[in-house]
ZABA-442401 format. One record per residue (C-alpha): x, z, y; residue in three letters. Coordinates in nm, 4 decimals. Each point is the difference from the previous one (the first is absolute). Last residue first. Example, Ala and Ser with C-alpha at 12.3 -4.5 7.8 and 13.67 -1.06 7.14 Angstrom:
2
(pt (1.3670,0.7140,-0.1060),"SER")
(pt (-0.1370,0.0660,-0.3440),"ALA")
This chain:
312
(pt (-1.0275,7.8140,-2.7005),"UNK")
(pt (0.2277,0.2486,-0.1656),"UNK")
(pt (-0.0175,0.3601,-0.1908),"UNK")
(pt (0.2990,0.2080,-0.0588),"UNK")
(pt (-0.0595,0.1542,-0.3256),"UNK")
(pt (-0.1934,0.3223,-0.0633),"UNK")
(pt (0.1287,0.0905,-0.3800),"UNK")
(pt (0.2905,-0.1563,-0.0264),"UNK")
(pt (0.1342,0.1488,0.3940),"UNK")
(pt (-0.0256,-0.2535,0.2645),"UNK")
(pt (-0.1688,0.2061,0.2664),"UNK")
(pt (-0.3094,-0.1605,-0.0531),"UNK")
(pt (-0.2082,-0.1354,0.2562),"UNK")
(pt (-0.1146,-0.3068,0.2422),"UNK")
(pt (0.3628,-0.1340,0.0574),"UNK")
(pt (-0.1046,-0.3417,0.1173),"UNK")
(pt (0.2030,-0.3012,0.0157),"UNK")
(pt (0.1129,-0.1861,0.2586),"UNK")
(pt (0.4274,0.0852,-0.0899),"UNK")
(pt (-0.0992,-0.2474,-0.2457),"UNK")
(pt (0.0743,0.0748,-0.3858),"UNK")
(pt (0.3169,-0.1101,-0.1189),"UNK")
(pt (0.0023,-0.1064,-0.3993),"UNK")
(pt (0.2012,0.0737,-0.3196),"UNK")
(pt (-0.0809,-0.0962,-0.3481),"UNK")
(pt (0.1083,0.1944,-0.2716),"UNK")
(pt (0.0948,-0.2176,-0.2975),"UNK")
(pt (0.1223,0.1445,-0.3164),"UNK")
(pt (0.3128,-0.2119,-0.2247),"UNK")
(pt (0.0240,-0.3052,-0.1531),"UNK")
(pt (0.3580,-0.1944,-0.0219),"UNK")
(pt (0.0349,-0.3316,0.1446),"UNK")
(pt (0.1479,0.1452,0.3670),"UNK")
(pt (0.2810,0.1360,-0.2265),"UNK")
(pt (0.0816,0.3521,0.0240),"UNK")
(pt (0.1309,0.2762,0.1976),"UNK")
(pt (-0.0011,0.3950,0.0231),"UNK")
(pt (-0.1599,0.3035,0.1861),"UNK")
(pt (0.0127,0.3166,-0.1025),"UNK")
(pt (-0.3605,0.1766,-0.0978),"UNK")
(pt (0.0861,0.1692,-0.3069),"UNK")
(pt (-0.2433,-0.2146,-0.2254),"UNK")
(pt (-0.1410,-0.1569,0.2258),"UNK")
(pt (0.2363,-0.2515,0.1080),"UNK")
(pt (-0.0320,-0.1264,0.3887),"UNK")
(pt (0.1450,-0.3534,-0.0119),"UNK")
(pt (0.2378,-0.2455,0.2219),"UNK")
(pt (-0.0048,-0.3159,-0.0634),"UNK")
(pt (0.2365,-0.2695,-0.1457),"UNK")
(pt (-0.0018,-0.4083,0.0084),"UNK")
(pt (0.2098,-0.0681,0.2552),"UNK")
(pt (0.3025,0.2346,-0.0435),"UNK")
(pt (0.2210,0.2432,0.1283),"UNK")
(pt (-0.2519,0.1209,0.2826),"UNK")
(pt (-0.2989,0.0743,-0.2106),"UNK")
(pt (-0.2919,0.0087,0.1285),"UNK")
(pt (-0.2439,0.2765,0.1441),"UNK")
(pt (-0.4008,-0.0940,-0.0063),"UNK")
(pt (-0.0253,0.2832,-0.2793),"UNK")
(pt (-0.1135,-0.1112,-0.3353),"UNK")
(pt (-0.1918,0.2745,-0.1571),"UNK")
(pt (0.0838,0.2123,-0.3700),"UNK")
(pt (-0.2509,0.1636,-0.1460),"UNK")
(pt (-0.2426,0.3313,-0.0358),"UNK")
(pt (0.2298,0.2223,0.1525),"UNK")
(pt (-0.0680,-0.1564,0.3801),"UNK")
(pt (0.2483,0.1762,0.2103),"UNK")
(pt (-0.1025,-0.0620,0.3743),"UNK")
(pt (-0.0488,0.3701,0.0682),"UNK")
(pt (0.3290,0.1075,-0.0087),"UNK")
(pt (0.1741,0.2844,-0.0690),"UNK")
(pt (-0.0384,0.0436,-0.3649),"UNK")
(pt (0.0889,-0.3655,-0.1334),"UNK")
(pt (0.3621,0.0390,0.1573),"UNK")
(pt (0.2271,0.2662,-0.2609),"UNK")
(pt (-0.2147,-0.1496,-0.3165),"UNK")
(pt (0.2777,-0.1355,-0.1699),"UNK")
(pt (0.2808,0.0686,0.2230),"UNK")
(pt (0.0226,-0.2161,0.2476),"UNK")
(pt (0.1994,-0.2924,-0.0109),"UNK")
(pt (-0.1639,-0.3123,0.1573),"UNK")
(pt (-0.1395,0.2536,0.2506),"UNK")
(pt (0.2877,0.1685,0.0927),"UNK")
(pt (0.1956,-0.3246,0.0769),"UNK")
(pt (-0.3200,-0.1708,0.2147),"UNK")
(pt (0.0216,0.2526,0.2070),"UNK")
(pt (-0.2218,0.3989,0.1194),"UNK")
(pt (-0.0833,0.0836,-0.4034),"UNK")
(pt (0.2191,0.3351,-0.0010),"UNK")
(pt (0.0818,0.1083,0.3583),"UNK")
(pt (-0.3530,-0.1931,0.1036),"UNK")
(pt (-0.2137,0.2090,-0.1908),"UNK")
(pt (-0.3050,-0.0926,0.1486),"UNK")
(pt (0.0063,-0.3809,-0.1513),"UNK")
(pt (-0.3075,-0.2310,0.1451),"UNK")
(pt (0.3699,-0.0950,0.2448),"UNK")
(pt (0.0651,-0.1367,-0.3280),"UNK")
(pt (-0.2582,-0.1898,-0.1458),"UNK")
(pt (-0.0234,-0.0773,0.3563),"UNK")
(pt (0.3752,-0.1560,-0.0296),"UNK")
(pt (-0.0649,-0.1896,-0.2765),"UNK")
(pt (-0.2608,-0.1667,0.1185),"UNK")
(pt (-0.3937,0.0294,-0.0883),"UNK")
(pt (-0.1521,-0.2941,-0.0759),"UNK")
(pt (-0.2342,-0.3330,0.1770),"UNK")
(pt (-0.3428,-0.0502,0.1264),"UNK")
(pt (-0.1026,-0.1800,0.3380),"UNK")
(pt (0.2773,-0.2446,0.0907),"UNK")
(pt (0.3107,-0.0343,0.3008),"UNK")
(pt (0.3764,0.0136,-0.2227),"UNK")
(pt (0.2912,0.1535,0.0592),"UNK")
(pt (0.3372,0.0066,0.0160),"UNK")
(pt (0.3191,0.2196,0.1601),"UNK")
(pt (-0.2511,0.2528,-0.0477),"UNK")
(pt (0.0945,0.0968,-0.3534),"UNK")
(pt (0.3909,-0.0112,0.0898),"UNK")
(pt (-0.0877,0.2534,0.2552),"UNK")
(pt (-0.1927,0.2369,-0.1978),"UNK")
(pt (0.2901,-0.0100,-0.2066),"UNK")
(pt (0.2911,0.0305,0.2490),"UNK")
(pt (-0.1890,0.2591,0.1446),"UNK")
(pt (-0.0746,0.2025,-0.3216),"UNK")
(pt (0.3555,-0.0320,-0.1040),"UNK")
(pt (0.1574,0.0640,-0.3150),"UNK")
(pt (-0.1176,-0.2900,-0.1590),"UNK")
(pt (0.0887,-0.0359,-0.3918),"UNK")
(pt (-0.1298,-0.3576,-0.0473),"UNK")
(pt (-0.0828,-0.1998,0.2938),"UNK")
(pt (-0.3495,-0.0640,0.1787),"UNK")
(pt (-0.1296,-0.2932,0.0578),"UNK")
(pt (-0.2398,-0.0721,0.2966),"UNK")
(pt (-0.3869,-0.0593,-0.0313),"UNK")
(pt (-0.1034,0.2357,0.2810),"UNK")
(pt (-0.3423,-0.0752,0.1372),"UNK")
(pt (-0.1649,-0.1538,0.2772),"UNK")
(pt (-0.3336,0.0961,0.0353),"UNK")
(pt (-0.3828,-0.2059,-0.0601),"UNK")
(pt (-0.2639,0.2403,0.0326),"UNK")
(pt (-0.2180,0.2325,-0.2474),"UNK")
(pt (-0.3322,0.1225,0.1362),"UNK")
(pt (-0.2095,-0.3007,-0.0171),"UNK")
(pt (0.1035,-0.0885,-0.3695),"UNK")
(pt (-0.0606,0.3759,-0.1194),"UNK")
(pt (-0.3363,-0.1118,0.1080),"UNK")
(pt (-0.1040,-0.2683,-0.0976),"UNK")
(pt (0.0617,0.1412,-0.2895),"UNK")
(pt (0.3212,-0.1192,-0.2336),"UNK")
(pt (0.0125,-0.2166,-0.2835),"UNK")
(pt (0.1094,-0.2893,0.2327),"UNK")
(pt (0.3515,0.2474,0.1084),"UNK")
(pt (0.1005,-0.0421,-0.3928),"UNK")
(pt (-0.1252,-0.3794,-0.0366),"UNK")
(pt (0.2591,-0.0968,0.2217),"UNK")
(pt (0.1985,0.2031,0.2621),"UNK")
(pt (0.1051,0.2000,-0.3339),"UNK")
(pt (0.0041,-0.2565,-0.2469),"UNK")
(pt (0.1844,-0.2439,0.2575),"UNK")
(pt (0.2956,0.3226,0.0447),"UNK")
(pt (0.0331,-0.0075,-0.2959),"UNK")
(pt (0.0637,-0.3386,-0.0669),"UNK")
(pt (0.2739,0.0772,0.1949),"UNK")
(pt (-0.0328,-0.2305,0.3007),"UNK")
(pt (0.2447,-0.1315,0.0829),"UNK")
(pt (-0.0237,0.2973,0.2601),"UNK")
(pt (0.0316,0.2591,-0.3046),"UNK")
(pt (0.3467,-0.1221,-0.1094),"UNK")
(pt (0.1330,0.1577,-0.2996),"UNK")
(pt (-0.0585,-0.3453,-0.1975),"UNK")
(pt (-0.0413,0.0659,-0.3968),"UNK")
(pt (-0.2181,-0.3160,-0.0304),"UNK")
(pt (-0.2549,0.3222,-0.1668),"UNK")
(pt (0.0337,0.1471,0.3500),"UNK")
(pt (-0.1360,0.3218,0.1046),"UNK")
(pt (-0.1087,0.0516,-0.3998),"UNK")
(pt (-0.3322,0.1892,-0.0326),"UNK")
(pt (-0.1251,0.3020,-0.1477),"UNK")
(pt (-0.3148,0.1535,0.0860),"UNK")
(pt (-0.2015,0.0846,0.3856),"UNK")
(pt (0.2014,0.2395,-0.0258),"UNK")
(pt (-0.0629,0.4167,0.1512),"UNK")
(pt (0.0184,0.1941,0.2802),"UNK")
(pt (-0.0809,-0.3129,0.2484),"UNK")
(pt (0.2881,-0.0570,0.3052),"UNK")
(pt (-0.0754,0.0702,0.3909),"UNK")
(pt (0.1350,-0.0696,0.2921),"UNK")
(pt (-0.1385,0.1078,0.3019),"UNK")
(pt (-0.0604,-0.1648,0.3462),"UNK")
(pt (0.0865,0.1621,0.2855),"UNK")
(pt (0.2460,-0.2350,0.1932),"UNK")
(pt (0.3086,0.2010,-0.0921),"UNK")
(pt (-0.1137,0.0258,-0.3584),"UNK")
(pt (-0.1769,0.3037,-0.1840),"UNK")
(pt (0.1594,0.0572,-0.3649),"UNK")
(pt (-0.0118,-0.0326,-0.3762),"UNK")
(pt (-0.3990,0.0873,0.0456),"UNK")
(pt (-0.1763,0.0037,-0.4052),"UNK")
(pt (-0.2584,-0.1893,-0.1543),"UNK")
(pt (-0.3160,0.1084,-0.2618),"UNK")
(pt (-0.0842,0.3028,0.1512),"UNK")
(pt (-0.4157,-0.2051,-0.0079),"UNK")
(pt (0.0866,-0.3158,-0.1055),"UNK")
(pt (-0.2494,-0.2080,0.2159),"UNK")
(pt (0.2543,-0.2437,0.1280),"UNK")
(pt (0.1845,0.3297,0.1165),"UNK")
(pt (-0.0191,0.3418,-0.0011),"UNK")
(pt (0.3146,0.1767,0.1422),"UNK")
(pt (0.2011,0.2212,-0.1193),"UNK")
(pt (0.3070,0.2137,0.1815),"UNK")
(pt (-0.0076,0.3636,-0.0805),"UNK")
(pt (0.3473,0.0112,-0.0593),"UNK")
(pt (0.0293,-0.0203,-0.4330),"UNK")
(pt (0.3654,0.0267,-0.1123),"UNK")
(pt (0.1800,-0.0369,0.2945),"UNK")
(pt (0.0546,-0.2531,0.3349),"UNK")
(pt (-0.2191,-0.1399,0.2502),"UNK")
(pt (0.1295,-0.2559,0.1859),"UNK")
(pt (-0.0521,0.0246,0.4284),"UNK")
(pt (0.1795,-0.3527,0.1528),"UNK")
(pt (-0.0025,-0.0823,0.3427),"UNK")
(pt (0.3754,0.0057,0.0740),"UNK")
(pt (0.2225,-0.1424,-0.3805),"UNK")
(pt (0.1711,0.2847,-0.1969),"UNK")
(pt (-0.0085,0.2939,0.0477),"UNK")
(pt (-0.4304,-0.0144,-0.0427),"UNK")
(pt (-0.2017,0.2824,0.0926),"UNK")
(pt (-0.1040,0.2110,-0.3360),"UNK")
(pt (-0.3403,0.0173,-0.0449),"UNK")
(pt (-0.0725,0.2569,-0.2926),"UNK")
(pt (0.1039,0.1419,-0.3094),"UNK")
(pt (0.3246,0.2635,0.0059),"UNK")
(pt (0.2734,-0.1044,0.2896),"UNK")
(pt (-0.0402,-0.0758,0.3763),"UNK")
(pt (-0.3355,-0.0253,0.0847),"UNK")
(pt (-0.2090,-0.1418,0.2377),"UNK")
(pt (-0.3156,0.1661,0.0469),"UNK")
(pt (-0.3330,-0.2400,-0.0437),"UNK")
(pt (-0.3304,-0.0152,0.2291),"UNK")
(pt (0.1789,-0.2507,0.2985),"UNK")
(pt (0.2088,-0.1509,-0.2774),"UNK")
(pt (-0.3016,-0.1187,-0.2160),"UNK")
(pt (-0.2179,-0.1384,0.3430),"UNK")
(pt (0.3320,-0.1675,0.1365),"UNK")
(pt (-0.0121,-0.1921,-0.3398),"UNK")
(pt (-0.2931,-0.1534,0.0272),"UNK")
(pt (0.0054,-0.0710,0.3826),"UNK")
(pt (-0.1076,0.2093,0.2349),"UNK")
(pt (-0.2341,-0.1394,0.2107),"UNK")
(pt (0.0953,-0.0973,0.4141),"UNK")
(pt (-0.3264,-0.0453,0.2255),"UNK")
(pt (-0.2094,0.1912,-0.2381),"UNK")
(pt (0.2232,0.2737,-0.0454),"UNK")
(pt (0.1066,0.0382,0.3285),"UNK")
(pt (-0.3793,0.0073,0.0947),"UNK")
(pt (-0.0475,0.2990,-0.2191),"UNK")
(pt (0.3680,0.1760,0.0814),"UNK")
(pt (-0.1071,-0.0742,0.3655),"UNK")
(pt (-0.3538,0.2011,0.0026),"UNK")
(pt (0.1736,0.2866,-0.2282),"UNK")
(pt (0.2118,0.0392,0.3025),"UNK")
(pt (-0.2624,0.0198,0.2413),"UNK")
(pt (-0.2641,0.1727,-0.1775),"UNK")
(pt (-0.3279,0.0472,-0.1735),"UNK")
(pt (0.1206,-0.2543,-0.3302),"UNK")
(pt (-0.2205,-0.1325,-0.2332),"UNK")
(pt (-0.0149,-0.3754,-0.0723),"UNK")
(pt (-0.3147,-0.2167,-0.1678),"UNK")
(pt (0.0499,-0.2155,0.2222),"UNK")
(pt (-0.4184,0.0279,0.1926),"UNK")
(pt (0.1496,0.3796,-0.0282),"UNK")
(pt (0.2330,0.0263,0.2629),"UNK")
(pt (-0.1135,0.2588,0.2490),"UNK")
(pt (0.3086,0.1608,0.1635),"UNK")
(pt (-0.0562,0.3928,0.1157),"UNK")
(pt (0.2431,0.1141,0.2720),"UNK")
(pt (0.0903,0.4002,0.0521),"UNK")
(pt (0.3547,-0.0410,-0.1696),"UNK")
(pt (0.0557,-0.2612,0.3567),"UNK")
(pt (0.2046,-0.3097,0.0712),"UNK")
(pt (-0.2578,-0.0431,0.2961),"UNK")
(pt (-0.2216,-0.3656,0.0811),"UNK")
(pt (-0.1261,-0.0548,-0.3897),"UNK")
(pt (-0.0565,-0.2732,-0.2196),"UNK")
(pt (-0.0275,-0.0396,-0.3543),"UNK")
(pt (-0.1677,-0.2855,-0.2171),"UNK")
(pt (0.1925,-0.2181,-0.3218),"UNK")
(pt (-0.1650,-0.2866,-0.1254),"UNK")
(pt (0.0395,-0.0378,-0.3529),"UNK")
(pt (-0.1111,-0.3816,-0.1411),"UNK")
(pt (0.3481,-0.1915,0.0688),"UNK")
(pt (0.1594,0.2125,0.1988),"UNK")
(pt (-0.2070,0.0237,0.2897),"UNK")
(pt (0.1581,0.2404,0.2889),"UNK")
(pt (-0.2848,0.1374,0.3025),"UNK")
(pt (0.0447,0.1182,0.2818),"UNK")
(pt (0.2789,0.2786,-0.0383),"UNK")
(pt (0.0106,0.0761,0.3738),"UNK")
(pt (0.2946,0.1879,0.1967),"UNK")
(pt (-0.1007,0.2120,0.3271),"UNK")
(pt (0.2904,0.2925,-0.1309),"UNK")
(pt (0.1390,-0.1432,-0.2929),"UNK")
(pt (0.3586,-0.0477,0.0362),"UNK")
(pt (0.1178,0.2680,-0.2095),"UNK")
(pt (-0.1949,-0.0576,-0.2725),"UNK")
(pt (0.1274,-0.3762,-0.0260),"UNK")
(pt (0.3088,0.0945,0.0530),"UNK")
(pt (0.0216,0.2654,-0.2558),"UNK")
(pt (-0.1816,-0.3063,-0.2703),"UNK")
(pt (0.2844,-0.2453,0.0689),"UNK")
(pt (0.2524,0.2457,-0.0658),"UNK")
(pt (-0.1857,0.1159,-0.3079),"UNK")
(pt (0.0221,-0.3657,-0.1420),"UNK")
(pt (0.3407,-0.0434,0.0865),"UNK")
């Protein structure tokens, strides 16, 4: 759609004047009477540098319709179908997931250099990220309830004490979004059913946890590690090497609750990377998940650990 818009402007540019367009403090100057490669444009006052018709249109379009954070990454990242990298999701339209043992999905957030990694790029241009290391071991809920929106005690902690500990810039970069808090059926062999079940119930807030389906979708070994049933019964170590969401340091909580119980919650085991459930009263690692606003700017980096995406 963007390219068609640009082509339309170029086709009918005879006698066209791109006067003065203001966007914040940016002012774009571009003027011509004939679409010619010999025409030179002076955009020095705006800080832009186009010298031809298409360049002027591209710059003007970028000012009027700035790219979302998600689009900025998508435009500069190859979509893959095997190995480590960014995949188009096969279960939910418009979502993209990072899969594999070590894809380039590191991001610097909350002044933590390469301390977070991108789970997914969302249809609305927001970016869902997860903290790499646990912030400590805690109960999901000591009253033995697996109702996140009740709210569960871990919900209160993450969106209160932990959120307040973030630097102001990080707080401004987070947006409140709907998190999927539906149940997961043990032994499920149908990922579409798992995704739909998680999505059947939502909670809106700033900070939560990864879901079971997100952990599964982070694994590039779909044939052996692509369903709840497979991740519950995987042979020792079979699935941990093909997902970046595996954490060798600790077991950690997910947001997904056990469908046959009102007090059990799923977690990821650190020994072999499988998933299982336990009482919400138990204590396990906590790796927060947030959505970054579509309006954040990607200012540097390529997503590798040595050169994480920089945002502002």
